[in-house]
C-alpha positions as CSV (number, residue, x, y, z in Angstrom):
1,M,13.8,6.2,35.7
2,I,10.2,6.2,34.5
3,A,9.0,8.9,32.2
4,A,6.7,10.4,34.9
5,L,9.6,11.4,37.0
6,D,11.3,13.2,34.1
7,R,8.2,15.4,33.8
8,L,8.2,16.4,37.5
9,A,11.2,18.7,37.7
10,G,10.7,21.7,39.9
11,L,7.7,23.0,41.7
12,L,4.3,23.0,40.0
13,L,2.8,26.4,40.7
14,D,0.3,28.1,38.5
15,G,1.5,26.0,35.7
16,D,5.1,27.0,35.9
17,A,8.3,25.6,37.5
18,G,9.2,27.4,40.6
19,A,12.4,27.9,42.6
20,D,14.2,24.8,43.8
21,D,16.4,26.3,46.5
22,H,15.0,23.8,49.1
23,R,14.4,20.2,48.2
24,L,12.9,17.2,50.0
25,D,14.1,13.7,49.5
26,V,11.4,11.1,48.6
27,F,12.2,7.5,49.7
28,D,11.2,4.1,48.4
29,P,9.8,2.2,51.5
30,T,10.6,-1.1,49.8
31,T,14.4,-0.4,49.8
32,G,14.8,2.6,52.1
33,E,16.6,4.4,49.3
34,A,16.0,7.9,48.1
35,I,14.4,8.0,44.6
36,A,13.9,11.7,44.0
37,A,14.4,15.2,45.4
38,I,11.5,17.6,45.0
39,A,11.3,21.3,45.6
40,T,9.5,22.5,48.7
41,S,7.3,25.6,48.9
42,S,7.9,28.7,51.0
43,V,5.1,30.5,52.7
44,D,5.3,33.0,49.8
45,D,5.0,30.2,47.3
46,C,1.9,28.9,49.0
47,L,0.3,32.3,49.1
48,A,1.1,32.8,45.4
49,A,-0.7,29.5,44.7
50,V,-3.7,30.8,46.5
51,E,-3.5,34.0,44.4
52,A,-3.2,31.9,41.2
53,A,-6.3,29.9,42.2
54,S,-8.2,33.2,43.0
55,H,-7.3,34.7,39.6
56,A,-8.5,31.6,37.8
57,A,-11.6,31.2,39.8
58,R,-14.0,33.4,37.9
59,G,-13.1,32.0,34.5
60,W,-13.4,28.4,35.7
61,A,-16.7,29.0,37.5
62,D,-18.1,30.6,34.3
63,A,-16.9,27.7,32.1
64,P,-19.9,25.7,30.8
65,P,-20.5,22.6,32.9
66,R,-20.2,20.4,29.8
67,E,-16.8,21.8,29.2
68,R,-15.7,21.1,32.8
69,G,-17.1,17.7,32.5
70,E,-15.4,16.8,29.3
71,I,-12.0,17.9,30.7
72,L,-12.6,15.6,33.7
73,R,-13.5,12.8,31.3
74,R,-10.3,13.3,29.4
75,C,-8.5,13.1,32.7
76,Y,-10.1,9.8,33.4
77,E,-9.3,8.4,30.0
78,T,-5.7,9.6,30.1
79,M,-5.2,8.3,33.6
80,M,-6.4,4.9,32.6
81,A,-4.2,4.9,29.4
82,E,-1.2,5.7,31.6
83,Q,-2.3,3.5,34.5
84,A,0.9,1.3,34.5
85,E,3.2,4.3,34.5
86,I,1.4,6.1,37.3
87,A,1.2,2.9,39.3
88,T,4.9,2.3,39.0
89,L,5.6,5.8,40.3
90,L,3.1,5.3,43.1
91,Q,4.7,2.0,44.0
92,L,8.1,3.5,44.2
93,E,7.2,6.2,46.7
94,N,4.5,4.4,48.7
95,G,5.7,0.8,48.8
96,K,2.4,-0.8,47.6
97,P,2.5,-4.1,45.7
98,M,2.0,-3.5,42.0
99,A,-1.5,-5.1,42.0
100,E,-2.6,-2.6,44.7
101,A,-1.0,0.3,42.9
102,L,-2.8,-0.5,39.7
103,G,-6.0,-0.8,41.6
104,E,-5.6,2.5,43.3
105,V,-4.9,4.3,40.0
106,A,-8.1,2.8,38.6
107,Y,-10.0,3.8,41.7
108,A,-8.7,7.4,41.5
109,A,-9.5,7.7,37.8
110,D,-13.1,6.6,38.5
111,F,-13.6,9.9,40.5
112,F,-12.7,11.8,37.4
113,R,-15.3,9.8,35.5
114,W,-18.0,10.0,38.1
115,F,-17.7,13.8,38.6
116,S,-17.4,14.4,34.9
117,E,-20.9,13.1,34.8
118,E,-22.1,15.0,37.9
119,A,-20.7,18.3,36.5
120,V,-23.7,18.6,34.2
121,R,-26.3,17.6,36.7
122,I,-25.9,20.4,39.3
123,A,-29.5,21.4,39.8
124,G,-31.1,24.5,41.2
125,E,-34.7,25.2,42.1
126,V,-37.6,27.5,41.2
127,R,-40.9,27.5,43.0
128,R,-43.7,29.8,44.1
129,S,-43.7,30.9,47.7
130,P,-46.4,29.4,49.9
131,I,-48.2,32.8,50.2
132,G,-47.9,33.5,46.5
133,D,-46.1,36.9,46.8
134,K,-42.9,35.9,45.0
135,R,-40.8,33.2,43.2
136,I,-38.2,31.5,45.2
137,M,-35.1,30.7,43.1
138,V,-32.2,28.6,44.6
139,L,-29.0,28.9,42.5
140,P,-26.0,26.6,43.1
141,E,-22.7,28.4,43.0
142,P,-19.1,27.2,43.6
143,V,-17.8,27.7,47.1
144,G,-14.6,29.2,45.8
145,V,-10.9,28.6,46.3
146,S,-10.5,25.3,48.2
147,L,-7.4,24.2,50.1
148,Q,-7.1,20.4,49.9
149,I,-4.7,18.5,52.2
150,T,-4.1,14.8,51.5
151,P,-2.3,11.9,53.2
152,W,0.4,9.5,52.2
153,N,-1.4,6.2,52.1
154,F,-3.3,6.8,48.9
155,P,-1.2,9.3,46.9
156,A,-3.4,9.1,43.7
157,A,-6.9,8.4,45.1
158,M,-7.0,11.0,47.9
159,P,-6.0,14.1,45.7
160,V,-8.3,13.0,42.9
161,R,-11.2,12.3,45.3
162,K,-11.0,16.0,46.3
163,I,-9.9,17.7,43.1
164,A,-12.6,16.1,40.8
165,P,-15.7,17.3,42.7
166,A,-14.2,20.7,43.3
167,L,-13.5,21.2,39.6
168,A,-16.9,19.7,38.6
169,A,-18.5,22.3,40.9
170,G,-16.5,25.2,39.4
171,C,-14.0,25.6,42.2
172,T,-10.3,26.2,41.9
173,T,-7.9,24.4,44.3
174,V,-4.6,24.5,46.1
175,V,-3.5,20.9,46.9
176,K,-1.0,20.0,49.6
177,P,0.1,16.4,49.2
178,A,1.9,14.5,52.0
179,P,5.6,15.1,52.0
180,A,6.3,11.3,52.1
181,T,4.4,10.8,48.8
182,P,4.3,13.9,46.7
183,L,5.3,12.5,43.3
184,T,2.0,10.8,42.4
185,A,0.0,14.0,43.1
186,Y,2.4,16.0,41.0
187,C,2.1,13.4,38.2
188,V,-1.7,13.7,38.4
189,A,-1.6,17.5,38.3
190,E,0.7,17.4,35.2
191,L,-1.7,15.0,33.6
192,M,-4.6,17.3,34.2
193,G,-2.7,20.2,32.5
194,R,-2.3,18.0,29.4
195,C,-6.0,17.2,29.5
196,G,-7.0,20.9,29.4
197,V,-7.3,22.1,33.0
198,P,-6.4,25.8,32.7
199,E,-3.4,27.2,34.6
200,G,-4.2,28.3,38.1
201,V,-7.2,25.9,38.5
202,V,-5.1,23.2,40.2
203,N,-2.0,24.3,42.2
204,L,0.3,22.1,44.1
205,V,2.4,23.2,47.1
206,L,4.7,21.3,49.3
207,P,5.6,23.4,52.4
208,E,7.9,21.7,54.8
209,P,7.4,22.1,57.7
210,P,3.7,22.7,56.8
211,N,2.1,24.5,59.7
212,E,3.2,28.1,59.1
213,A,2.2,28.0,55.4
214,T,-1.1,26.2,56.2
215,V,-2.0,28.9,58.7
216,A,-1.1,31.6,56.1
217,M,-3.2,30.0,53.4
218,L,-6.3,29.6,55.7
219,A,-6.0,33.2,56.6
220,H,-6.0,34.4,53.0
221,R,-9.3,36.0,52.1
222,A,-9.6,34.1,48.8
223,V,-9.7,30.7,50.5
224,R,-13.3,29.7,51.3
225,K,-13.0,26.0,52.0
226,V,-10.6,23.4,53.5
227,S,-10.8,19.7,52.8
228,F,-8.5,17.4,54.8
229,T,-7.9,13.6,55.0
230,G,-5.7,12.5,57.9
231,S,-5.6,12.1,61.6
232,I,-8.2,13.2,64.1
233,A,-5.7,15.4,66.0
234,V,-4.7,17.3,62.9
235,G,-8.3,17.6,61.7
236,K,-9.2,19.2,65.0
237,H,-6.3,21.7,64.6
238,L,-7.5,22.6,61.1
239,L,-11.1,23.0,62.3
240,R,-9.9,25.5,65.0
241,L,-8.0,27.5,62.3
242,A,-11.0,27.3,59.9
243,A,-13.3,28.6,62.7
244,D,-11.5,32.0,62.7
245,R,-12.8,32.7,59.2
246,V,-15.9,30.5,59.3
247,L,-14.7,28.4,56.4
248,R,-16.6,25.5,54.8
249,T,-14.9,22.3,55.9
250,S,-14.7,18.6,54.9
251,M,-12.9,16.4,57.3
252,E,-12.3,12.7,56.5
253,L,-10.4,11.8,59.7
254,G,-9.2,8.6,61.3
255,G,-11.2,5.5,62.2
256,N,-11.1,2.6,64.7
257,A,-13.2,0.2,62.7
258,P,-14.8,-2.8,64.5
259,F,-15.2,-6.1,62.5
260,V,-18.0,-8.0,64.2
261,V,-18.3,-11.7,63.3
262,L,-21.6,-13.1,64.6
263,A,-22.1,-16.7,65.5
264,D,-24.1,-17.4,62.3
265,A,-21.4,-16.0,60.0
266,D,-20.2,-17.9,57.0
267,L,-16.6,-18.6,58.0
268,D,-15.2,-18.4,54.5
269,V,-16.9,-15.1,53.8
270,A,-15.8,-13.7,57.1
271,V,-12.2,-14.6,56.7
272,R,-12.0,-13.5,53.1
273,S,-13.6,-10.2,54.0
274,A,-11.3,-9.7,57.0
275,V,-8.2,-10.2,54.9
276,A,-9.5,-7.9,52.2
277,A,-10.4,-5.1,54.7
278,K,-7.4,-5.6,57.0
279,M,-4.6,-6.0,54.3
280,R,-5.5,-3.3,51.8
281,N,-2.5,-1.1,51.6
282,T,-0.8,-3.4,54.2
283,G,-3.3,-2.2,56.8
284,A,-2.5,1.5,56.5
285,T,-6.0,2.7,55.7
286,C,-8.5,4.6,57.8
287,V,-11.1,1.9,57.0
288,A,-8.9,-1.1,58.1
289,P,-10.5,-3.1,60.9
290,N,-8.5,-2.5,64.1
291,R,-10.7,-4.6,66.4
292,L,-12.0,-8.0,65.4
293,Y,-14.9,-9.0,67.7
294,V,-15.7,-12.7,67.1
295,H,-18.4,-14.8,68.8
296,E,-16.8,-17.4,71.0
297,R,-18.7,-20.2,69.2
298,I,-16.6,-19.7,66.1
299,A,-13.6,-17.7,67.4
300,H,-11.1,-20.6,67.4
301,D,-12.0,-21.7,63.8
302,F,-12.1,-18.1,62.6
303,T,-8.7,-17.2,64.1
304,E,-7.1,-20.3,62.8
305,A,-8.4,-19.8,59.3
306,L,-7.5,-16.1,59.3
307,S,-4.0,-16.9,60.5
308,A,-3.5,-19.4,57.7
309,A,-4.8,-16.8,55.1
310,M,-2.5,-14.1,56.5
311,A,0.5,-16.3,56.7
312,G,0.0,-17.3,53.1
313,L,0.1,-13.8,51.7
314,A,3.2,-13.0,49.6
315,V,5.2,-10.2,51.0
316,G,6.9,-8.0,48.4
317,Y,10.4,-7.9,49.8
318,D,11.8,-8.0,46.3
319,R,8.9,-6.2,44.7
320,Q,7.9,-9.4,42.9
321,P,4.9,-9.2,40.6
322,D,2.7,-11.5,42.7
323,A,3.3,-9.6,45.9
324,E,0.2,-9.0,48.1
325,V,1.8,-7.2,51.0
326,G,3.9,-4.1,50.8
327,A,6.2,-2.1,53.0
328,L,5.0,0.4,55.6
329,I,5.8,4.0,54.8
330,S,8.6,4.7,57.2
331,P,10.8,3.2,59.9
332,G,8.7,5.1,62.4
333,E,5.5,3.5,61.3
334,R,7.0,0.1,61.3
335,D,8.4,0.6,64.8
336,K,5.0,1.9,66.0
337,V,3.3,-1.2,64.8
338,A,6.0,-3.4,66.4
339,G,5.4,-1.5,69.7
340,L,1.7,-2.1,69.6
341,V,2.1,-5.8,69.1
342,S,4.7,-6.0,71.9
343,G,2.4,-4.2,74.3
344,A,-0.5,-6.6,73.4
345,V,1.7,-9.6,74.0
346,D,2.9,-8.2,77.3
347,G,-0.8,-7.9,78.2
348,G,-1.6,-11.5,77.5
349,A,-2.3,-11.7,73.8
350,K,-1.0,-14.7,71.8
351,V,0.8,-14.3,68.4
352,V,-0.8,-16.9,66.1
353,T,1.1,-15.8,63.1
354,G,3.7,-13.1,62.3
355,G,4.6,-10.7,65.1
356,R,7.9,-9.4,63.9
357,A,9.7,-7.0,61.6
358,P,12.0,-9.1,59.4
359,D,15.6,-8.3,58.9
360,G,16.9,-6.6,55.8
361,G,16.1,-3.5,53.8
362,G,12.8,-1.8,53.6
363,Y,10.1,-1.0,56.2
364,F,8.2,-4.3,56.4
365,Y,6.2,-6.0,59.1
366,E,4.9,-9.5,58.9
367,P,1.1,-10.1,58.5
368,T,0.1,-10.8,62.1
369,V,-2.9,-12.3,63.9
370,L,-3.3,-11.9,67.7
371,A,-5.6,-14.1,69.7
372,D,-6.8,-13.8,73.3
373,V,-6.7,-10.0,73.2
374,A,-8.2,-8.3,76.2
375,P,-11.2,-6.0,75.5
376,D,-9.4,-3.1,77.1
377,A,-6.0,-3.7,75.5
378,P,-4.2,-0.5,74.3
379,I,-3.8,-1.9,70.8
380,L,-7.6,-1.6,70.4
381,A,-7.7,2.1,71.4
382,G,-6.7,3.6,68.0
383,E,-5.6,3.0,64.5
384,I,-2.9,0.4,64.0
385,F,-2.1,1.4,60.4
386,G,-0.3,-1.9,59.9
387,P,-0.9,-5.6,59.0
388,V,-2.1,-6.6,62.5
389,A,-5.4,-8.2,63.3
390,P,-6.3,-8.4,67.0
391,V,-9.1,-10.9,67.8
392,V,-11.4,-10.4,70.8
393,R,-13.9,-13.0,71.8
394,F,-17.5,-12.2,72.8
395,S,-20.5,-14.2,73.9
396,D,-23.2,-11.6,74.0
397,E,-24.2,-9.6,70.9
398,A,-25.3,-6.6,72.9
399,R,-21.9,-6.6,74.5
400,A,-20.2,-6.8,71.1
401,V,-22.2,-3.8,69.9
402,E,-21.3,-1.9,73.1
403,M,-17.6,-2.7,72.6
404,A,-17.7,-1.8,68.9
405,N,-19.3,1.6,69.7
406,D,-16.9,2.3,72.6
407,T,-14.7,4.8,70.6
408,D,-14.8,8.4,69.7
409,A,-14.2,7.4,66.0
410,G,-17.0,6.3,63.7
411,L,-15.9,5.9,60.1
412,I,-16.8,2.4,59.2
413,A,-17.9,-0.9,60.8
414,Y,-18.0,-4.4,59.4
415,V,-20.6,-7.1,60.2
416,M,-20.4,-10.7,59.2
417,S,-23.6,-12.8,59.4
418,G,-25.1,-15.7,57.5
419,D,-28.5,-14.1,57.9
420,M,-28.7,-10.8,56.0
421,G,-31.5,-9.5,58.1
422,H,-29.6,-10.3,61.3
423,G,-26.5,-8.6,59.9
424,L,-28.4,-5.4,58.8
425,A,-30.0,-5.2,62.2
426,I,-26.7,-5.3,64.0
427,G,-25.3,-2.8,61.4
428,E,-28.0,-0.3,62.3
429,Q,-26.9,-0.3,65.9
430,L,-23.3,0.6,65.0
431,D,-22.1,4.2,65.3
432,A,-20.4,4.6,61.9
433,G,-20.9,6.6,58.7
434,M,-20.4,3.4,56.7
435,V,-21.2,-0.2,57.3
436,A,-20.0,-3.2,55.3
437,V,-22.1,-6.3,55.6
438,N,-20.5,-9.6,54.5
439,R,-17.8,-7.8,52.5
440,G,-14.4,-6.3,53.1
441,I,-14.2,-3.5,50.5
442,I,-16.9,-0.9,50.0
443,S,-15.2,2.2,48.7
444,D,-16.7,3.4,45.4
445,A,-16.7,6.7,43.6
446,S,-20.4,6.6,43.3
447,A,-21.0,6.2,47.0
448,P,-20.7,8.8,49.9
449,F,-17.6,8.2,51.9
450,G,-17.3,9.6,55.4
451,G,-17.8,9.2,59.1
452,V,-19.6,10.3,62.2
453,K,-18.4,11.4,65.6
454,E,-14.7,12.4,65.5
455,S,-14.2,10.6,62.2
456,G,-15.2,13.6,60.2
457,I,-17.6,16.1,58.6
458,G,-19.0,15.8,55.2
459,R,-18.9,13.2,52.4
460,E,-16.6,12.5,49.5
461,G,-17.9,10.6,46.4
462,G,-21.5,9.9,45.5
463,F,-24.1,12.4,44.7
464,E,-23.2,14.1,48.0
465,G,-19.6,14.7,47.1
466,I,-20.2,17.7,44.7
467,E,-22.4,19.4,47.3
468,E,-19.4,19.9,49.5
469,Y,-18.1,22.4,46.9
470,L,-21.4,24.3,46.3
471,E,-23.2,27.1,48.0
472,R,-27.0,27.6,47.5
473,K,-27.9,31.2,46.8
474,Y,-31.5,32.2,47.4
475,V,-32.9,34.8,44.9
476,A,-36.4,36.3,45.4
477,T,-38.2,37.8,42.5
478,D,-41.7,38.1,41.0
479,W,-42.9,38.0,37.4
């Protein structure tokens, strides 16, 4: 077994190994076999993690920003030096192809690098009041202990995207990774300890089932913020709990991304972008396009070209090095995707390529393109979280915008146009926190990631990311 697994015995809590009376099996989605058993956390364990973060909070907040930044920089450098090892662990528990796993580790590490630089650029303000009776000082201070809850689809990137800005701002954290993919998060935490993050600053817990422990942690007086990436339903539940204590919240929730292909789109660019956006992590991302609205003038050619591209992707049944498509995370996720496709076909959609779960081990579903999908088909109502691209034709751009905005989600939208001005004009009409014009991948540590409507509150990454972990204290004085 890889070295990273050997370092992950027991429960990481305040830097020490905890009790392992209760353990959770972690499965490899590619084979369906168990690869590890990891200790779960009791409610008392979780509250002890909050206490550890609280005890470490003052010292970490008082640490010079340069010191915090240099530790984060070492985390970046070490993560990149160990990229292949971490990617192998990530692939085992998540089912990604190796190329995607390597890419995710690099993406995650870049948040360490970005926020190592932002740590020393936290600015306050001093100015004279308009009537001249005092000086107005605005001092940035860390929010405090932050509970961070992350999903299974990006086991390295999602924890780091939350931990890095929190630490740069001077906050301590309690991190709850997804039970399906905890190993990579534990590997990252262990790496951070080697890079100089003090004990108690980053604490990992794995309560299973999670609800009782989460409620207890949010009720603890030391917790001042909760950051969550996951479904809209769970996000709403956490917001209700957070309201009881008026906690700061960051919510990066689900999406239902439209992918609008205008009549003047470059076909090659549109297809390439659609494959990149749809098939990242085998479609199991909140930014994957779930609804492809294509102008009727080019719908046939686009669908045929997209189907050929999807059919040509190498599926990693044997975890071959050139694989481009991985397994879904569980049998339940695979069956959900299969059910959505069956429902669409029953409603009149045509399977152009794919459309089935292959026999054999692992939780795979073929890359699939559906044509002639009705605008009101149930498959368009929410996240597919799988390698399925439903194509809907339109003839009127205003109607396309209306259909694209006809959702309570608003994370990202995609626009394909051969005229940049035209594409940007349509992009301005779309209700989304992010818009991609003529490209399929936009995530970047230096850019603000987040949505509108029910897709979330706040932003991760960019200059805005660190502000989620800062309070602004106003001090009035006169000299």
